[in-house]
N, C-alpha and C positions, 0 to 999 in steps of 0.2 A: 504494500500500500504506500503510495507516494504522499508524503506530508507536505503541507503548505510551508512557505518560507517563515511565516509568523502566524500565531494564532489569530483567529477572527473573533472579536468580542462584540456583543450587543448589550447596550445598557438601556433599560426601560425604567424610568423614574416615574412611578405612578402615584396616585393619591394615597393608597394604603400601604404600598411596599416598593422597595427597590429590587429589581431583578437584573442579574448579570449572567449572561450565557456565553460560554466559550466553545469554539469549534475549530475544525481544521478541514482541509479539502482532501477528499479521496481521489484516487486515480481517475475516476469517471466524473470528477468535478462535483460530486454530491457532498454537501456539507455533513460532517460527522461531529456531533456534539460530544464534548469531553468534560465539561464542567458547568456547574450552575451554582449561583448564590442568590438567595432570596431572603430579604430582611424586612420586617415591618417598619414603616416610617410614617410619621405624622407631620412631616415638614412641608407637605404639598397640600393645596386646597384647590380642587377642580383644575389641576394642571398648572397652577401658579405657585411658585416657591414662596413660602411664608416663614420658613425657619431654615436658614442656610446651614447652621451647625448640625441640626437634626438630620438633614438630608446627607450632608457630607459624612457624618458618622455612620449612617446606615449604608451608604455607598461603599465606604471603606471596608466595612464588615462583609458586605456582599461580594466585593472584589476578592477579598482574602479567601472566602469560602469557594468561590469559583476557581481561583488559582490553585488552591490546595487540591480540589477534586481533579482538575485538569493536569496538574503537575507542570504548570508553566506560568510565566509572568505575563501580565497584560500591559502593553505599552500604549496602545491606542484602541479606540472602540468606536462603533457606530451607535449613535444616540437617537432615541425617539423624542419627538416633540408632539405634545398633545395638550388638550385642555381648553377651557372656555375662552382663552385669549385668541385662539386660532380662528381665522376667517378665510373663506375661499370663495371663488367665483370663476365663471367662464368668460373668456373674451377672445377677440379675433384681431389679427393683423395681416397686412399684405405688403408685398414688395414686387418690383419687376425683376425677372430673372436676369442675372448678370453673366452667366456662363456663355462660352462661345457657341454660336448657332442655337442659342436658347436652351442649352442643357443646364439643368439644375445641378449646382455644385454645393459643397459643404458651406461655403460662405453665404449662399442664399438661405440655407436653413438657419444659420445663426442670425442673419439679418431679419428674417421673418419672425423668428421667436423674440428678438429684441423689439420689433415693431408691435408684437402682440402684448408686450408688457409695458408699453408706454401709457400708463394709467396713473392717476393721481391718488396717492394714499397718504394718510397722516404721517407726520414726521416721526412719531413714536412707534411706527410699525415698519416691518421689513418683509419683503418678498423672499421666501426661502424655498419655494418650489415653483417652477413653471413647467407643467407637464403637457407635452404635445398630445393632442387627441386625434386629430386627423388633418390632412393637408388637402387643399383644393388647387388644381392646376388648370388654368383656363376653363373654369367651370366644371371640371371633372372632380367630383367629391369622393371622399372615402379613401384617400390615398394614405397609406401608412408610412411609406418611405419614398419620397419623390426624387432622390438623388439619381442622376443619370437619365431621367425623363426629360422630354423637351416641351417647352411652353414659353409663354410670355409673362403671365401673372400668377404669382404663387401666394396663396392664402394659408394661414394656419389657425386652427382652433386650439386653444390651450386652456388648461385648468390652472389658475393662479392661487397659491396658498400664501397667506400672510400671517404673521404673528407679532405679538408685542415684543419689540426689540429688547427692552430691558429684561423681560422674563427669560427670553432665550439666552441672552448673554449671562444672566445669573446662573442658569442651569449648566451652561458650558463651563463657567468659572468653577462651579461645584465639582464637576468631573475633573477639571484640571487640578484642583486642590487634592483630589484623591490620587494624584500622580499619573493620570491618564490623559492623553491628548485625544481630542475628538476628531476622528477621521472624516465623518460626515454626519449630518442630521437628516432624519427621515420622519415624515409625518406618521404618527403612530398607527392610524387606521390603514395606511398604505402598507406598512410592514405587516400588520395583522392579516390583512386581506391576502397578501402574497403568501403568508404561511399556511392559510387554511383553505383557500379556494382551489378547486380542481380545474384543469385546463378547459373542460367543456363549460364550466360555470363562468369562467372569465370571458369566454367567447360569446355565450348566449345572452348573458346579462344577469347579474346577481347583486343582491343587496347584502353587504357585509356589515354586521352589527356587533361592535365590540363593547360589551357591557363591563366597564371598569368600576372602580370604587366610587369616584366622584362624578363621572360623566359617562354618557353612552356615545361612542364615536361611530359615525355612519360613513360608508363609502359605496358608491354605485360603480360597478365595473361592467363594461360591455365591450366586445370586440378587442379584448386585451388592453383597454384603455380606462383611465380614471375619468369619469364624467361628473362626479359630484362627491363632495365630502362635507361633513358638518359635525358639530359637537353639540350634544343635547345635555342640559343641566340636570341630569338624574342618573343614578347608578346604584351599585350594590350597597353603598352606605345608606341610601334611602330605605332599603329593606331593613337594614339593621336598626336604624332610628325608629322606624315604624313599629318594629317588634318591641323595642325598649319602652316606647310610649304606650303602645296598646296593651302590653302585658305587664307594665310597671315593673321592669326588671333592669338591672344595670347594663350599660352598653357592652362590656365584655361578655356577659351572659347572653345578651341578645345576639351577638355575633356567633357564639357557640351554638345557640339554638337554631339560628339560620342555617349554619353549615351542616348540623346534624339532623335536624328535623324539617327544615324549610321546604315548603312546597307551594307553588303558585297556582295549582289547580286542584280544587276540592274533589274533582271527579276521580282522581287516582289515589285518594287517601281512604284507607279502611275506616269503617265506622267505629271500631273499638280502639284505634290507635291513640295513645296518650303520651304526654311528656311532662316532666317536672320542671317548673319555672321558679327560679330563685326570686325573692322579693327584695326590694330596696330597704335600706336602713336596718338590716339584720333581722327583718321579720321572717316568719315561717314561710317556707316555699309552698307552692300550690301544684296540684296535678290538674292539667287541662287537656281537653281533647285536641288532637292535632288539627281538627277542622277549624278550631278557633284561630290557630296560626295561619291557616290558609285564607281565612276571611280577612286577615290583615295584609297578607302578601299579594293576593290575587289582584286587588284594585291597583296597587302600585305597579305591578307588572303590566296590567292593562294600560295604565297611564303612560308608561315608558314606550310601549309599542304604538300607542295612539299618537304620541309625539313623533315617532319615527315615520308613521304612515302620513301624517300631515306634512312632515319635512319633505318626503319623497313626492307627495302630490303637489306641493307648492313649487317644487323644482321641475315638475312635468316629466318625471322619469318612471311612472307606474308601468307604462306599456313596454318598456325594454327589459323588465325584470322577469325574463322568461324562465329562468332557473330557480326563481324563488329567493329565499334569504338564508344566510348562514350566520348563526350566533357563535360568538367566541368571547373570550375574556372571563374573568372570575365569576361575574354575575350570571353567565350562561350555565353554570353548574347547578343552579337551583332546580330541583325537581319540578316538572310540570311547566317549565317556562317555554319549552318548545311548543307545547299544545296551546298555551295562551297566545304566543306569537302568531301561530297559524290562524287563529280566530281573528285577532286584531288586524293582521296584515292581509288576510285573505289570499295566502299563497303558501306553497310548500316551504317548510323550514327544517333545517337540521342543525345540530350542534357541531361546530368545526374544531378540529385539533390540528396542530402543525403537521404538515405533510412533507414528503420528499426529503426527510431528514433521517440520518442514521445515528445510533447511539442514544443514550440517556432517555429511557422510556418515561422518566418523570416529566420530561419536556414534551416528547413526541406525542404522548397520550393525554396531555392536559391543556385545555384552552386558556388557562391562566397565563401560560407562557408564550402565547401566540405572537405577541409583539416582539419580544426579545428574540424568539426563534426566527422571525421574519427579518430582523436586523442582521443576524448571522447569514441568512440566505442572501441578503443584499450584498454583504461583503464578499461572499463566495462567488456570486454571479459577476460582480464587477471586477474582481481580482484586485481590489484596492487595499493597500496596507499603509500607504503613506499618510501620516497624520496631517490634518489640516493646520494651517498656520494660525497664529494666535489671534489675529484680527477677526472678530466675529463675522463681519460682512463677507469675508472669504467663504464662509459656509453658506450664506444666504443667496449669493448671486451666481452660483455655478450652474448657469442655465443649460449648457450643453455638455456638462461633465458626467460624473459617474451615475447620478440618478437618471439622467436622460438615457444613458446606455442601458441601464437596468430595465427601465420601463420599455425601451424599444425592443429588448430581447425577451421580455416576459409579460409585461402588461400591454 
C-alpha cells in the first residue's frame, strides 16, 4: 500500500464538539482513515466563536487524540466553516472569448468567474467560495467544462458563499494556536454532502440535510453541482433544551435521555416503554412513558423539516430533488427522525454515513463525523498538502484553486 507524503487532516469545529480526523491515501487514491479525536466544546454558538480559550483547549485535546491513534503528527489541516454567519446566493457573469479562433482557454474561465463575483457585499464579510454551476457558450447551456470549445460569448452561473470575516479569521487563528496551519477552508455542508451522497444522488438531484448541534445546514446538489446552501437556526441542542424544559430535568440528563431514549415518532414506540427522569434540585426522579418524550421531540423535528421545506420552496428547487433527501450529522441519529422527515418533506429520505472511505469504522459508520470525513476526502481528491499562508484573505479568494478542482472532478 502506497502512503501519502503527509497525513491528511480534517478539522470540524462544531457547536457541541471539536472533531479531528486523520487519513492517508491508498494506492487507488481512496482515503484511508487512521485517527480520530472528538472532544466536547462549549466555545461555539451556532457557528460563531464565543470563547477562544475553550475552543483552543478542546482542539488541542482532539488533535492529540487523533495523532496518538494515527501514530503521526498533524502539521496542516482542512477546516470546515459553518454557522449562522454564512450567507450564499447564485449569480451570473459573462465575458467575450479571448482565445485564438474563438477557442475557450483557461484565462477565459478565470475571467468569467471573476466577472460573476463582481457583487457588492458589506465590508465585514468575505467571499470564501465561488462554485461554478454551469457555463453557457453562445446560448448553449448546461456546459460543465467549456475549455477547448469554440464560441464568442461565455457565461457562467456560480454559487457564491460569504461569511463574517472576523468569525472566520478567529477560527483560523484558533487552529493556528493549536500548532496547525490551515491548508484550506471548506463550507461544512459541502464537505458533509461529499461524504454521504452517492454518485446517482449527486447527479439526479438530492437535498443534503446536516443536523448539527446549533444549526441545520442544507445543500441542494444536482448534476454534480452545488445549487443552493443555507443555514437554519435549529439543531440537536433544541431537542435537548426541549427535553430539559418539558421534563424539568437538568441539561446533562436531558442530553443523556435524548441519546438513549429519544424518538421523534410516536408510531414506532411501544406502549409499555418507560424511562427514568432525574429531577432538578435533588428531588426524587420520576418514571415516565416514552410516549411523553416523543410528544416533546416530534413537534421540534417537524418544525426543523418545515423550515427546510420552506427554504427549498423559496429557492425554487423542489422539482430537481428527484432522489429525495439524505440526513446526516449528530441530530440524524434520533430514532424516528427519518419517518418525520419523509412526512414533512414529502419525499424519500435516508440516513447518510460517510462513504468511499476505508479504515476507522467509528467514522465510516457514523453520520456525526460526516463533515470531518468529507474534509479528508477533499484533501485526498485535490492532492493538496501545502499549508495556506497566514493572511486570511488567501483562503477566501482562491476562486480557481483546489476547491474548484475538487468540485469539477466530483460535484
